[in-house]
N, C-alpha and C positions, 0 to 999 in steps of 0.2 A: 175432658179437658180439650180434646181435639176439636170437638164441635164448637166450643167457645172461641177458640183461636180462628177457626174457619169462618165463623160468623163475623168476627171483628175485623178480619183481614179484608173481607169483601167491601164494605163501605169505606174503609181507609184507602183502599187502592183506587176507588172511584174518585176520591178527592184529588188524586194526582192527574186525572184526565182534564183536558180543557175542551170546552164547547163554545161555539159561536152561536149566538142567538140573534136572529134578524127579526125585527118587528115590522110588520106590514099593516097598513090600515085595512080595515074591513071594507069590502066593496059596498055593502048595503048600509054602512053607518054614515050618518051625516057629519059634516065637518063643523058643526055648530060650536063644539066645546074646545076647539083648538085655540091655543094662545101663542103669542109671540114670546120670544126669549126675554125681551125687555119687560114684558108684563109680569113675569114671574117674580115673586117677592125675594127669592133667593139671589137673583141677579140684579135687583134694583139698587141703585146708589142713593144714599140719603141726599136729600136736597138741602141746599144752603151751603154757604161758604164756611169752611173751618179755618180758624186762624190760631196758630201756636203762639202763646204768650209765655215768655220765660219769666219765672218768678225771680225777684231780686235775691241776691246772695245774703245769707244771714251772717252775723258776726263770727260764728263758729266756722262756717265754710270759708270765710275770708281769712281767718287765722290759720286754718289748715293749709290753704293755698299759699300763704306767705311762708309757712314752715317748709312746705315741699320745695318751694323755690329757693329757700335758703340752704337746705340740705342736699340739693341736687348734685353739686360737685362731690360731696362726700359719698353719696350713694353710688355715683358712677365710678369713683375711685375704688370703692369696696367691690363693685361688680368686676372691675378689671383685675383687681388683686385676686379675687376668688377664681376668675377664669384662668389666671396664670398659675395659681398654686394648686388647683384641683388635680391636674395630671401628676404633679409631684407627690401630692398626698395619696393619690391612688397607687402610685408605684411604691410608696412607703408602706402602705397598708398591705399591698401584695407581698412585699419583702417580709413583713412581719408574719403573714400567713404562711409563706414558704418556710421561714425559720421555725415556726411552730410545728409545721408538718415534719420538717427534718428532725426536730428534737423529739417528736413523738415516735418516729421510726429511725432513731439514731443507730448507726452501725455499732457492732459490739466493741466495747472498749473505749467508746467516745467519751463518756462521762468521767472515767478515771483519768484519762489524758487531760481533759478540760480542768479537772481538779488540780493536777500537777502543774499545769501552766498557770493557773490562777494563784496557786501557792508560791510559785516562783516570782510572780508579780508582787505578792505581799512581802516576800523576803527582800526583793529589791527596794521596796518602800521602807523597810526597816533599816537598810544601809544608808538612807539619805538624810541623816540627821544634820541639820545646820545649813544646807545649801538648797536653794530653789532650783538650780540647774541640775543638781543630782536627782531631785524629785521628778524632773522631766526626762532624764536619761536612764536612770537605773531600772525602774520598774518595766518599761518597754523592752529594755535590753535583756533583762533576766527572763521575761516572758518569751521573747524571741528565741533565746537560747534553748529554753525548755520546749518550745514548739518545734524548733529545728531538730530536736532529738526524735520526736515522734513523726514529723513530716519532712524528711530530708529532701525529697524531690521538689516540693513546694518552696522550701527554704532556699535551695539552689537557684530556682527560677526567680524568686524574690530578690535574692542577692545580686543576680545578674542585672535585673531591671533597675534596681536601686543604684548599683555601681555605674551603670550607663548614665542615669540621671545625674548622679553626683559629678561624674566626669564632665557632663554637658554644662552643669551649673558652674563648675570650676573654670571651664574654658571661657564661658561668658564673662565671669568675674575678671579673669585675666585680661580679656579684651577691653573691658571697661576701664580697668586700672591702667592698662597700657595707653589707652586714648587720653585719659586724664593726665597721665605723666607727660605725654607728648604735648598736650595743649598748655599745661601750666609751667613745666620746667624747661622746655626747649626755648621758650621766649626769652629767658634770662640770659 
């Protein structure tokens, strides 16, 4: 096997080398057969004038052109919408993949906690007979209470941020009501 490899490596390595070859006319050969470059058939241009003639459009081509012209605003709107929503959809897909990965490698005790929190939401839904406002308030409140039992530090941070936002909204509402009061009732 060594002889086969040795024999095949030799010619393959010669193909990597470059050589320059210079051609020189023989001193005793006559110049009878020499031709000019223009006389070679490879370099000759066809004689005569070529003229491009465009064929008239058919009815099908004309109809397609009108359809394209008619739908151009819609296609440009679709392209703009696609370019705007593509990053959002990519981030949504990435969030889904991250959530799937987290659920595949969930920490111990995560699924029982998730079940208790979901059950608290169902209990909250059972207590909401008759009122639509209760249906909006009770299930998230019960789920929040159940989640705060298992995740107290996150619940405290959430409560602080929510409290600050509620205080800010209340202050803004107070300012708006005060301005309306001054404008409408001080004129009397």
